[in-house]
C-alpha positions as CSV (number, residue, x, y, z in Angstrom):
1,M,61.9,-23.8,-25.6
2,S,64.1,-25.5,-28.2
3,N,63.5,-25.3,-31.9
4,F,62.5,-28.9,-32.0
5,M,59.8,-28.4,-29.3
6,K,58.5,-25.3,-31.1
7,K,58.2,-27.3,-34.3
8,F,56.7,-30.2,-32.6
9,T,54.1,-28.1,-30.8
10,K,53.2,-26.3,-34.0
11,W,52.7,-29.7,-35.7
12,V,50.7,-31.4,-32.9
13,D,48.5,-28.6,-31.7
14,P,46.1,-28.8,-34.7
15,K,45.8,-32.6,-34.3
16,L,44.8,-32.3,-30.7
17,E,42.4,-29.5,-31.2
18,K,39.3,-31.7,-31.5
19,Y,40.1,-33.4,-28.2
20,R,40.3,-30.2,-26.2
21,E,37.4,-28.9,-24.1
22,P,35.7,-26.0,-25.9
23,K,36.7,-22.6,-24.5
24,K,34.1,-21.1,-22.3
25,P,32.9,-17.7,-23.4
26,E,34.1,-15.0,-21.1
27,E,31.4,-14.2,-18.5
28,I,30.3,-10.6,-18.4
29,P,30.1,-9.5,-14.8
30,P,26.6,-8.3,-13.8
31,Y,26.1,-4.6,-13.9
32,V,26.0,-3.0,-10.4
33,P,24.1,0.3,-10.2
34,K,26.3,3.1,-8.8
35,D,23.5,4.7,-6.8
36,L,19.7,4.9,-6.4
37,E,19.3,7.2,-9.3
38,D,21.2,4.8,-11.5
39,F,19.0,1.9,-10.3
40,I,15.8,3.8,-11.1
41,G,17.2,4.5,-14.6
42,I,17.7,0.8,-15.2
43,M,14.1,0.1,-14.1
44,R,12.8,2.8,-16.5
45,R,14.8,1.3,-19.4
46,A,13.6,-2.3,-18.7
47,P,11.1,-3.5,-21.3
48,Q,7.4,-4.1,-20.3
49,N,7.8,-7.9,-20.6
50,V,10.5,-7.7,-17.9
51,L,9.0,-5.0,-15.6
52,T,5.3,-4.0,-16.0
53,G,4.1,-0.6,-14.9
54,K,2.5,-2.3,-11.9
55,D,5.9,-3.9,-11.0
56,R,7.7,-0.6,-11.3
57,A,5.2,1.2,-9.1
58,L,5.4,-1.6,-6.5
59,I,9.2,-1.5,-6.4
60,A,9.3,2.3,-6.2
61,A,6.7,2.3,-3.4
62,C,8.6,-0.3,-1.3
63,M,11.9,1.6,-1.8
64,S,10.4,4.9,-0.5
65,F,8.2,3.4,2.2
66,K,10.5,4.4,5.1
67,D,10.9,7.9,3.9
68,R,7.4,8.8,2.7
69,K,5.2,10.8,5.2
70,V,1.6,10.2,6.1
71,E,0.7,13.7,4.9
72,E,1.7,12.6,1.3
73,I,-0.9,9.9,1.0
74,M,-3.6,10.9,3.5
75,M,-7.1,12.2,2.6
76,P,-6.8,16.0,3.4
77,R,-9.3,17.6,5.7
78,A,-11.0,19.5,2.8
79,E,-12.1,16.1,1.3
80,I,-13.4,14.5,4.5
81,T,-17.1,14.0,5.0
82,F,-17.8,15.0,8.6
83,V,-20.8,14.4,10.8
84,Y,-21.7,16.5,13.8
85,E,-22.8,14.8,17.0
86,H,-26.3,16.4,16.9
87,D,-27.0,15.8,13.2
88,F,-30.1,13.8,12.5
89,L,-29.5,10.6,10.6
90,G,-32.4,11.1,8.2
91,P,-32.5,10.0,4.5
92,L,-30.6,13.0,3.2
93,M,-27.7,12.6,5.7
94,L,-27.5,8.8,5.1
95,D,-27.6,9.4,1.3
96,R,-24.7,11.9,1.7
97,L,-22.6,9.4,3.7
98,Y,-23.2,6.5,1.3
99,K,-22.4,8.6,-1.8
100,S,-19.1,9.8,-0.3
101,G,-17.6,6.4,-0.9
102,S,-16.1,6.3,2.6
103,S,-16.9,3.7,5.2
104,H,-16.0,5.7,8.3
105,F,-16.7,9.3,9.2
106,P,-15.3,11.5,12.0
107,V,-18.0,12.9,14.3
108,L,-17.3,16.4,15.5
109,S,-18.6,18.2,18.6
110,S,-21.3,20.8,18.1
111,D,-18.8,23.6,17.9
112,G,-16.7,21.6,15.4
113,H,-13.5,21.9,17.4
114,Q,-13.2,18.3,18.7
115,V,-13.5,14.8,17.3
116,V,-15.9,12.9,19.7
117,G,-15.9,9.6,17.8
118,L,-16.4,7.8,14.5
119,I,-19.5,6.5,12.8
120,S,-19.4,3.7,10.2
121,T,-21.8,2.8,7.4
122,E,-21.4,-0.8,8.4
123,K,-22.9,0.0,11.8
124,L,-25.7,2.1,10.2
125,N,-26.6,-0.7,7.9
126,S,-27.1,-3.1,10.7
127,L,-29.5,-0.8,12.7
128,E,-33.0,0.5,12.2
129,I,-32.4,4.3,11.9
130,K,-35.2,6.7,12.6
131,N,-35.4,10.2,11.2
132,T,-35.2,11.5,14.7
133,D,-32.1,9.6,15.7
134,R,-29.0,11.7,16.2
135,A,-25.5,10.7,15.2
136,S,-24.4,10.8,18.9
137,N,-26.4,7.6,19.5
138,Y,-24.3,5.6,17.1
139,I,-20.8,6.8,17.4
140,D,-17.7,4.7,18.4
141,K,-15.9,6.8,20.9
142,K,-12.6,5.0,20.5
143,V,-10.5,7.2,18.2
144,Y,-6.9,6.6,17.1
145,Y,-4.5,9.3,15.9
146,L,-1.5,9.6,13.6
147,R,0.7,12.7,13.2
148,S,1.1,14.0,9.7
149,D,4.9,13.8,9.8
150,Y,4.9,10.1,10.7
151,T,6.6,7.9,8.2
152,L,4.5,5.3,6.4
153,E,6.5,2.6,8.3
154,Q,5.4,4.2,11.6
155,A,1.8,4.4,10.4
156,M,1.9,0.7,9.5
157,S,3.2,-0.1,13.0
158,A,0.2,1.9,14.4
159,F,-2.3,-0.1,12.3
160,L,-0.8,-3.4,13.4
161,R,-0.4,-2.3,17.0
162,T,-4.0,-1.1,17.4
163,N,-5.8,-3.5,15.0
164,C,-7.6,-0.3,13.8
165,F,-8.1,0.4,10.2
166,F,-9.0,4.1,10.4
167,F,-6.9,6.9,11.9
168,I,-7.4,10.6,12.3
169,V,-4.4,12.6,11.2
170,I,-3.3,15.6,13.3
171,D,-0.4,18.0,13.0
172,K,2.0,19.0,15.8
173,T,-0.5,21.5,17.3
174,G,-3.2,18.8,17.5
175,S,-5.3,20.2,14.7
176,L,-7.2,17.7,12.5
177,V,-5.5,17.8,9.0
178,G,-6.7,14.5,7.4
179,L,-7.4,10.9,7.7
180,L,-5.6,7.7,6.7
181,T,-7.1,4.2,6.3
182,Y,-5.5,0.8,6.0
183,K,-6.8,0.6,2.4
184,M,-5.0,3.8,1.5
185,L,-1.7,2.4,2.8
186,V,-2.2,-0.9,0.9
187,A,-3.2,0.9,-2.3
188,Y,0.0,3.0,-2.0
189,L,2.2,-0.1,-1.5
190,L,0.7,-2.3,-4.2
191,G,-0.4,0.5,-6.6
192,Y,-4.0,-0.9,-6.5
193,L,-6.5,-2.4,-4.1
194,P,-6.7,-6.3,-4.4
195,H,-10.3,-7.3,-5.2
196,D,-11.8,-10.7,-4.6
197,D,-15.4,-11.8,-5.2
198,F,-15.2,-14.4,-2.5
199,Y,-17.3,-13.4,0.6
200,E,-17.6,-16.7,2.5
201,D,-14.5,-16.3,4.7
202,S,-16.5,-17.3,7.8
203,S,-17.5,-20.6,6.3
204,I,-14.9,-23.3,6.8
205,S,-16.5,-25.6,4.2
206,A,-16.6,-22.8,1.6
207,V,-12.9,-22.1,2.2
208,I,-12.0,-25.8,1.9
209,K,-14.0,-26.2,-1.4
210,R,-12.8,-22.9,-2.9
211,N,-11.0,-23.1,-6.2
212,V,-8.0,-20.8,-6.0
213,V,-6.4,-21.6,-9.3
């Protein structure tokens, strides 16, 4: 560039400054986590107004869903309330079942070695139970099983495939080691059980009129 052009440019540049488009600030490229551990670290550092504790639990549960095993979230055998097929369904037995907080109970054979069916509080509520009635009169003999080493994804597939909400969990030898319900799986995924006080799902008019805001 000649001396004249250098001088001219130096003189004219300031005069043209106000007509130039403002410079765009340099865009900072988004940070990309290097690995899963780095991503989890970012989540932990995020403030509560960005990611609540519930959000963090949900993300973590979804990310580990394919790898977690049934045995990690099931109710272990030691905590299950069992009924024996020849048990009488008197007031004491019914009180024990209701107080357990469960809705379904495995019914064992007299020797305790085999699951012969399930009994539900919903069914018991709809019947007139006599003190002399045995559990065997009210059992549902259709029982579904999961293995304890199934992934939660496999368990979810079983729930959807069978349309059943209660599974007995066995190990590779066939021994009963726990139980898993659909509620347990949902609670793990969401970090809580959704609750809704609306109970008129069978009424089309009630569903139409319901305020969901």
